[in-house]
C-alpha positions in Angstrom: -26.2 -139.7 53.6 -28.9 -140.3 56.2 -28.8 -138.3 59.5 -27.5 -140.9 62.0 -28.2 -140.8 65.7 -26.6 -144.0 67.1 -23.9 -146.6 66.2 -23.8 -150.0 67.9 -20.9 -152.4 67.8 -22.2 -155.8 69.0 -19.9 -158.7 69.7 -22.2 -161.5 68.6 -24.5 -162.2 65.7 -27.4 -162.6 68.2 -26.8 -159.1 69.6 -26.7 -157.6 66.2 -30.0 -159.2 65.2 -31.6 -158.1 68.4 -30.6 -154.5 67.8 -31.9 -154.7 64.2 -35.2 -156.1 65.4 -35.5 -153.5 68.2 -34.9 -150.5 65.9 -36.8 -151.9 62.9 -36.7 -149.8 59.7 -34.7 -147.1 61.5 -31.7 -149.4 61.7 -29.3 -150.6 59.1 -26.5 -153.2 59.3 -23.1 -151.7 58.6 -20.7 -153.9 56.6 -18.1 -152.1 54.4 -20.1 -148.8 54.5 -19.5 -147.8 50.9 -23.2 -148.0 50.0 -24.1 -145.7 52.9 -22.7 -142.7 51.1 -25.3 -143.3 48.4 -28.2 -143.7 50.8 -30.9 -141.0 50.8 -33.2 -142.7 53.2 -34.4 -140.3 56.0 -35.6 -143.3 58.0 -32.1 -144.7 58.7 -31.0 -143.3 62.1 -29.1 -146.3 63.6 -26.2 -148.3 62.4 -25.3 -151.8 63.6 -21.7 -152.5 62.9 -21.1 -156.2 62.0 -17.3 -156.1 62.0 -17.0 -157.9 65.4 -19.6 -160.7 65.0 -17.4 -163.3 63.4 -18.6 -163.1 59.8 -15.1 -162.4 58.3 -13.9 -166.0 57.8 -13.4 -168.2 54.7 -13.4 -171.9 55.1 -13.4 -174.9 52.7 -15.8 -177.8 53.2 -17.1 -180.8 51.2 -20.0 -178.7 49.8 -17.7 -175.9 48.7 -16.2 -172.6 49.8 -17.9 -170.8 52.7 -17.4 -167.1 52.5 -18.5 -165.0 55.5 -20.5 -161.9 54.6 -18.0 -159.6 56.2 -15.1 -160.9 54.1 -13.5 -158.0 52.2 -12.9 -158.3 48.4 -9.1 -158.0 48.9 -9.2 -160.7 51.5 -11.2 -163.0 49.2 -8.8 -162.4 46.3 -5.8 -163.2 48.4 -7.4 -166.4 49.7 -8.1 -167.5 46.1 -4.7 -166.7 44.7 -3.5 -170.3 45.0 -6.6 -171.8 43.3 -7.2 -172.1 39.6 -8.5 -168.8 38.3 -12.3 -168.4 38.4 -15.1 -165.8 37.8 -15.1 -165.2 41.6 -11.4 -164.4 41.6 -11.8 -162.1 38.6 -14.8 -160.3 40.2 -13.1 -159.8 43.5 -10.3 -157.9 41.7 -12.7 -156.0 39.6 -14.5 -154.1 42.4 -13.3 -150.6 41.8 -9.9 -149.4 43.1 -7.6 -151.2 45.6 -8.9 -148.9 48.3 -12.5 -149.9 47.6 -11.5 -153.6 47.6 -10.2 -153.2 51.1 -13.6 -151.9 52.3 -16.3 -153.6 50.1 -17.5 -156.8 51.7 -19.0 -159.8 50.0 -22.3 -159.5 51.9 -22.5 -155.8 51.3 -21.8 -156.1 47.6 -24.5 -158.8 47.2 -27.3 -157.4 49.5 -26.9 -153.7 48.4 -26.4 -154.8 44.8 -26.2 -152.1 42.2 -26.4 -152.6 38.5 -22.6 -152.4 38.2 -21.8 -154.7 41.2 -19.4 -157.4 40.2 -19.6 -160.2 42.8 -23.4 -160.9 42.4 -22.8 -161.5 38.6 -20.0 -164.0 39.2 -21.8 -165.7 42.1 -24.9 -166.2 40.0 -22.9 -167.7 37.2 -21.2 -170.1 39.7 -24.5 -171.2 41.2 -23.7 -170.0 44.7 -26.0 -170.4 47.7 -26.8 -167.5 50.0 -27.3 -168.3 53.7 -29.6 -166.1 55.8 -29.7 -166.0 59.5 -32.7 -164.8 61.5 -34.7 -166.5 64.2 -33.9 -169.5 62.0 -31.5 -170.3 59.3 -32.4 -170.6 55.6 -30.6 -170.8 52.3 -31.5 -169.3 48.9 -30.1 -170.2 45.5 -28.4 -167.3 43.6 -31.2 -167.2 41.0 -33.8 -166.7 43.8 -31.7 -164.4 46.0 -31.0 -162.1 43.0 -34.3 -162.5 41.3 -35.5 -159.3 43.0 -33.5 -156.9 45.0 -32.0 -158.9 48.0 -33.2 -156.3 50.5 -36.7 -157.5 49.8 -35.8 -161.0 50.7 -34.6 -160.1 54.2 -37.1 -159.7 57.1 -36.4 -157.5 60.1 -33.5 -159.0 62.1 -32.4 -161.2 59.2 -28.8 -161.0 57.9 -26.9 -162.6 55.0 -24.2 -164.5 57.0 -22.3 -166.4 54.3 -22.2 -167.3 50.7 -21.4 -170.9 49.7 -19.7 -171.5 46.3 -19.8 -175.1 45.0 -16.4 -176.9 44.9 -14.5 -176.8 41.6 -15.2 -179.7 39.3 -13.1 -181.3 36.6 -13.8 -179.8 33.2 -15.6 -176.7 34.6 -14.2 -173.2 33.9 -15.5 -169.8 34.7 -14.6 -166.2 34.0 -15.8 -162.6 34.7 -15.0 -159.6 32.5 -16.3 -156.0 32.7 -15.9 -152.9 30.6 -15.7 -149.3 32.0 -14.1 -146.1 31.0 -11.3 -146.9 33.3 -10.5 -149.6 35.9 -12.0 -147.7 38.8 -15.2 -146.5 37.0 -18.6 -148.2 37.3 -19.0 -150.7 34.6 -20.9 -150.1 31.4 -21.4 -153.8 31.1 -20.1 -157.0 32.7 -20.3 -160.7 32.0 -19.7 -163.9 34.1 -19.9 -167.3 32.5 -19.4 -170.9 33.7 -19.1 -173.8 31.3 -18.7 -177.5 31.9 -16.8 -179.4 29.2 -17.1 -183.1 28.6 -16.1 -185.2 25.6 -15.2 -182.2 23.7 -18.5 -180.3 24.0 -20.2 -177.9 26.4 -22.3 -180.0 28.7 -23.7 -177.1 30.7 -23.4 -173.3 30.5 -24.5 -170.3 32.5 -24.1 -166.8 31.1 -24.9 -163.9 33.4 -24.6 -160.2 32.5 -24.6 -157.2 34.7 -24.3 -153.4 34.6 -26.7 -153.1 31.7 -30.0 -152.8 33.5 -30.9 -153.4 37.1 -30.0 -156.8 38.6 -27.8 -159.5 37.1 -29.5 -161.3 34.3 -29.1 -165.0 33.7 -29.4 -165.4 29.9 -31.1 -168.8 29.4 -31.4 -168.7 25.7 -27.7 -167.8 25.2 -26.7 -170.4 27.8 -28.8 -173.2 26.1 -27.5 -172.2 22.7 -24.0 -173.4 23.7 -25.0 -176.7 25.3 -23.9 -179.7 23.1 -21.7 -177.6 20.9 -18.0 -177.8 20.4 -16.1 -174.8 22.0 -14.9 -173.5 18.6 -14.8 -169.8 17.7 -17.9 -170.0 15.6 -20.1 -171.5 18.3 -18.8 -169.0 20.9 -19.5 -166.1 18.6 -23.0 -167.5 18.0 -23.8 -167.8 21.7 -22.4 -164.3 22.3 -24.6 -162.9 19.5 -27.7 -164.5 21.2 -26.6 -162.9 24.5 -26.5 -159.5 22.9 -30.0 -159.9 21.7 -31.4 -161.5 24.8 -30.0 -159.1 27.4 -32.3 -156.3 28.6 -30.3 -153.1 28.4 -31.0 -149.5 29.2 -29.6 -146.2 27.9 -28.2 -143.4 30.1 -25.8 -140.5 29.8 -22.8 -143.0 29.8 -23.9 -145.3 27.0 -26.8 -146.1 24.7 -28.7 -149.3 24.8 -27.4 -150.3 21.4 -23.8 -149.8 22.6 -24.5 -151.9 25.7 -25.9 -154.7 23.6 -22.7 -154.7 21.5 -20.7 -154.7 24.7 -22.6 -157.7 26.0 -21.8 -159.7 22.9 -18.2 -158.8 23.0 -17.7 -159.5 26.7 -19.6 -162.8 26.6 -17.6 -164.0 23.7 -14.3 -163.2 25.5 -15.5 -164.6 28.8 -16.6 -167.8 27.2 -13.2 -168.3 25.5 -11.4 -167.7 28.8 -13.8 -170.0 30.7 -13.4 -172.7 28.0 -9.6 -172.4 28.3 -9.8 -172.7 32.1 -12.2 -175.6 31.8 -9.9 -177.5 29.4 -7.0 -177.1 31.9 -9.3 -178.3 34.7 -10.1 -181.4 32.6 -6.5 -182.1 32.1 -6.0 -182.4 35.9 -8.5 -185.3 36.2 
């Protein structure tokens, strides 16, 4: 952990941003705090606590679900319990232990993204938008926000303030699955998919994998391979095999690259089946 010299607890977003600008690279916003234990930066001396600035709300609007950056995973999962199951609901319940889910925030999990982080994978599959507040306000699509490490997208004083998830549509289903040595362990591989069904075929598909190498990967070839196909086991298996070949994977002391490629295929196939089932039920509600 870094050697800290000051902790500020501002009451407004403007105060938090002013403190971050004042202290520059020596300051870091404090959300859930779980990533702080992994930090080795000697530059970080000041923490700016965001728990009092009003970013802990979830609201529904015509353009979708607005999730404040300080919303905890456990809070998000409780909010979504009455909704049809989705990749976001799955991912919120997949973030480590129950204790971690009570601390990890949506913003923290997305900005300080690690290879094994769950929420960024699901949010990318569901085409979320990330809203950033600085001296102005701007939005970034998930593909752009997660195209490089999000910390590189934020200027001094800028904060991720909310994530907007498009509203559910008839015939659209999503799912998130992960594989680790146990439920609380960091994943060896994860997969989030979203599929739109229309007239008995997949009209659109997004297949995203995580925990295999760096940031979440949107697998375009595997996604396109499913479009226009009937959601039968043969086509799902075909798309999953393409995903296993397309995903960039790495080897480490936990698993070989070959094993991770096999995990990707297996997880994608299972997630596609689950998403298809959910999408079919969503279509029945039209």
